[in-house]
C-alpha positions as CSV (number, residue, x, y, z in Angstrom):
1,M,0.0,0.0,0.0
2,T,1.0,3.6,-0.5
3,T,0.6,6.8,1.5
4,F,0.6,9.9,-0.6
5,I,1.5,13.1,1.3
6,A,0.4,16.0,-0.9
7,T,0.4,19.8,-0.4
8,I,-2.9,21.2,-1.6
9,G,-4.2,24.7,-2.4
10,F,-7.2,25.6,-4.5
11,D,-6.5,23.3,-7.5
12,S,-7.3,19.6,-6.9
13,T,-5.6,18.6,-10.2
14,R,-2.2,19.3,-8.6
15,V,-3.0,16.4,-6.3
16,T,-5.1,14.0,-8.4
17,R,-3.0,14.1,-11.5
18,P,0.3,13.0,-9.7
19,V,-1.6,10.4,-7.7
20,L,-3.3,8.9,-10.7
21,T,-0.1,9.0,-12.7
22,Y,1.7,7.0,-10.0
23,G,-1.2,4.6,-9.6
24,L,-3.9,4.3,-6.9
25,E,-4.8,1.0,-5.3
26,E,-7.2,-0.3,-2.7
27,G,-6.1,0.6,0.8
28,D,-4.0,3.5,-0.2
29,E,-4.1,6.8,1.8
30,I,-3.9,10.4,0.7
31,V,-2.8,12.9,3.3
32,L,-3.7,16.4,2.2
33,V,-1.5,19.0,3.8
34,Q,-2.9,22.5,4.1
35,P,-2.4,25.7,6.2
36,M,-4.1,25.7,9.6
37,D,-7.5,27.5,9.6
38,D,-7.6,27.1,5.8
39,G,-10.7,24.9,6.3
40,E,-12.7,28.0,6.5
41,N,-11.8,28.9,2.9
42,D,-14.5,27.8,0.5
43,R,-12.0,27.2,-2.4
44,S,-9.8,25.1,-0.2
45,N,-12.8,23.0,1.0
46,E,-13.9,22.6,-2.6
47,A,-10.4,21.4,-3.7
48,R,-10.3,18.8,-0.9
49,E,-13.8,17.6,-1.7
50,D,-12.8,17.3,-5.4
51,V,-9.9,15.1,-4.5
52,R,-12.0,13.0,-2.2
53,R,-14.8,12.6,-4.8
54,M,-12.5,11.7,-7.7
55,V,-10.4,9.1,-5.9
56,T,-13.3,7.4,-4.1
57,E,-15.1,7.1,-7.5
58,L,-12.1,5.3,-8.8
59,Q,-11.1,3.4,-5.7
60,P,-13.7,3.5,-2.9
61,N,-11.4,2.0,-0.3
62,V,-8.9,4.9,-0.3
63,T,-8.6,7.1,2.8
64,V,-8.3,10.9,2.4
65,D,-7.0,12.6,5.5
66,P,-6.5,16.4,5.8
67,V,-3.6,17.6,8.0
68,A,-3.1,21.2,8.9
69,L,0.3,22.9,9.5
70,D,0.7,26.3,11.1
71,P,2.0,28.6,8.4
72,E,3.8,30.7,10.9
73,E,5.8,27.7,12.4
74,F,8.3,26.7,9.7
75,Y,10.4,24.4,11.8
76,E,7.5,22.8,13.5
77,G,6.0,22.2,10.1
78,I,9.2,20.3,9.2
79,R,9.1,18.3,12.4
80,R,5.4,17.3,11.9
81,S,6.0,16.4,8.3
82,I,9.0,14.2,9.1
83,D,7.1,12.6,12.0
84,R,4.3,11.7,9.6
85,I,6.7,10.3,7.0
86,E,8.5,8.2,9.6
87,S,5.3,6.9,11.2
88,E,4.1,5.3,7.9
89,S,4.6,1.6,7.4
90,D,3.5,1.9,3.7
91,D,5.5,3.3,0.8
92,V,5.5,7.1,1.1
93,V,5.1,9.2,-2.0
94,I,5.5,13.0,-1.5
95,V,3.4,15.0,-4.0
96,L,4.7,18.6,-4.4
97,G,1.8,19.9,-6.3
98,G,0.4,23.1,-4.9
99,G,-0.6,25.0,-1.9
100,A,0.7,28.0,0.0
101,R,4.5,28.3,0.1
102,D,4.1,28.4,3.9
103,I,3.3,24.7,3.9
104,Y,5.0,23.7,0.6
105,L,8.4,24.6,1.9
106,P,8.3,22.6,5.1
107,V,7.0,19.5,3.3
108,A,9.7,19.9,0.6
109,F,12.4,20.4,3.2
110,S,11.2,17.3,5.1
111,A,11.5,15.3,1.8
112,F,15.2,16.3,1.7
113,L,15.9,15.4,5.3
114,A,13.9,12.2,5.4
115,R,14.8,11.0,1.9
116,D,15.7,7.4,3.1
117,E,12.1,7.0,4.3
118,I,10.5,8.1,1.1
119,H,9.8,5.9,-1.9
120,T,9.1,8.6,-4.5
121,V,8.8,12.4,-4.8
122,L,6.5,13.7,-7.5
123,Q,6.3,17.3,-8.8
124,F,3.4,18.9,-10.7
125,S,4.8,21.5,-13.1
126,D,3.4,25.0,-13.0
127,I,4.5,25.5,-16.6
128,T,3.3,22.4,-18.4
129,G,1.0,20.7,-16.0
130,S,3.0,17.6,-16.3
131,V,4.1,15.2,-13.5
132,S,7.7,14.2,-13.0
133,E,9.6,12.2,-10.5
134,I,12.4,14.0,-8.6
135,Q,15.5,12.3,-7.3
136,I,16.3,13.8,-3.9
137,P,20.1,13.9,-3.5
138,N,21.7,12.7,-0.3
139,F,23.7,15.7,0.8
140,V,23.1,15.0,4.5
141,D,25.4,12.1,5.2
142,P,29.1,13.0,4.8
143,L,31.6,11.3,2.4
144,S,35.2,10.7,3.3
145,D,37.8,12.9,1.6
146,S,39.1,9.9,-0.5
147,V,35.6,9.1,-1.8
148,V,35.1,12.8,-2.7
149,E,38.4,12.8,-4.6
150,T,37.1,9.8,-6.6
151,L,33.9,11.6,-7.4
152,E,35.8,14.7,-8.5
153,V,37.8,12.6,-11.0
154,I,34.6,11.0,-12.4
155,V,32.9,14.4,-12.7
156,D,35.9,16.0,-14.3
157,V,36.1,13.3,-17.0
158,D,32.2,13.5,-17.3
159,E,31.7,11.3,-20.4
160,G,32.7,8.1,-18.5
161,T,35.9,6.6,-17.1
162,S,37.1,3.2,-16.1
163,L,38.2,2.0,-12.7
164,T,41.7,1.5,-14.0
165,S,41.8,5.1,-15.2
166,I,40.6,6.4,-11.9
167,S,43.1,4.2,-10.1
168,N,46.0,5.6,-12.2
169,T,44.8,9.2,-11.8
170,L,44.6,9.0,-8.0
171,D,47.5,6.5,-7.6
172,V,45.4,4.2,-5.4
173,A,44.5,0.5,-5.7
174,K,41.8,-0.5,-8.1
175,S,40.0,-2.4,-5.3
176,T,39.9,0.9,-3.3
177,V,38.4,2.7,-6.3
178,A,35.8,-0.1,-6.7
179,R,34.8,0.4,-3.1
180,H,34.5,4.1,-3.5
181,V,32.4,3.7,-6.7
182,G,30.1,1.3,-4.9
183,E,29.5,3.9,-2.2
184,L,28.9,6.6,-4.7
185,E,26.5,4.4,-6.6
186,E,24.6,3.8,-3.4
187,R,24.3,7.5,-2.8
188,G,23.1,8.1,-6.4
189,F,26.2,10.2,-7.4
190,V,27.4,7.9,-10.1
191,H,26.2,5.0,-12.2
192,A,28.3,2.2,-13.6
193,E,28.0,0.1,-16.7
194,K,29.8,-3.0,-18.0
195,H,31.6,-2.5,-21.3
196,G,33.1,-5.8,-22.2
197,K,35.6,-6.7,-19.4
198,S,35.7,-3.1,-18.2
199,K,33.4,-1.2,-15.9
200,M,32.7,2.4,-17.0
201,V,31.6,4.9,-14.4
202,Y,29.5,8.0,-15.2
203,P,28.5,11.0,-13.0
204,T,24.8,11.6,-12.4
205,E,23.2,15.0,-12.1
206,E,23.3,14.7,-8.3
207,G,27.0,13.9,-8.5
208,R,27.8,16.9,-10.7
209,L,25.8,19.2,-8.4
210,A,27.5,17.9,-5.3
211,I,30.9,18.8,-6.8
212,D,29.8,22.1,-8.5
213,I,28.5,23.5,-5.2
214,N,31.2,22.0,-3.1
215,I,28.7,20.4,-0.8
216,F,31.3,18.3,1.0
């Protein structure tokens, strides 16, 4: 089962389109995150009811649960969002669709901090109305200096490099490079492909960004 945690404003499409794109099944739950006291707003009420009506027509055994965050308590909003994410036993899908920035930002920030507890992050585009999946980079857990040096070499080459080439560039054992590459793959900073007897390593966008902004 899946728990969708979605920010919502006045447009129900920003929730329903990502949810239906991902896929809705019996027993799933949709948590609609809104500003505290927004329940008195007719347009907000209408958007929530539109979500409830549409999903229950398609899948009657889906739960829709509104949750209110205080728009004036940014850090408390992050705490509550992370608590909700970590309390779920189901797969958690974060839907960054709409809603006031006062609640959108705490939920987005919680997705960054609790990325290991989240299955997928979906974004609804303001420009095209399309839904895309976002890969949240792991910039929280530190890397050792030697692993960062390996990543720097891979990013510098960019088009792909072999373990042997990295080993020669850094003057370290190939087995050490292989261990570093495995750690970087696990973090999503590189991906490796077999080319005959050689393993070629390529940087991902997350890996390039980490080096570009000197996150380590």
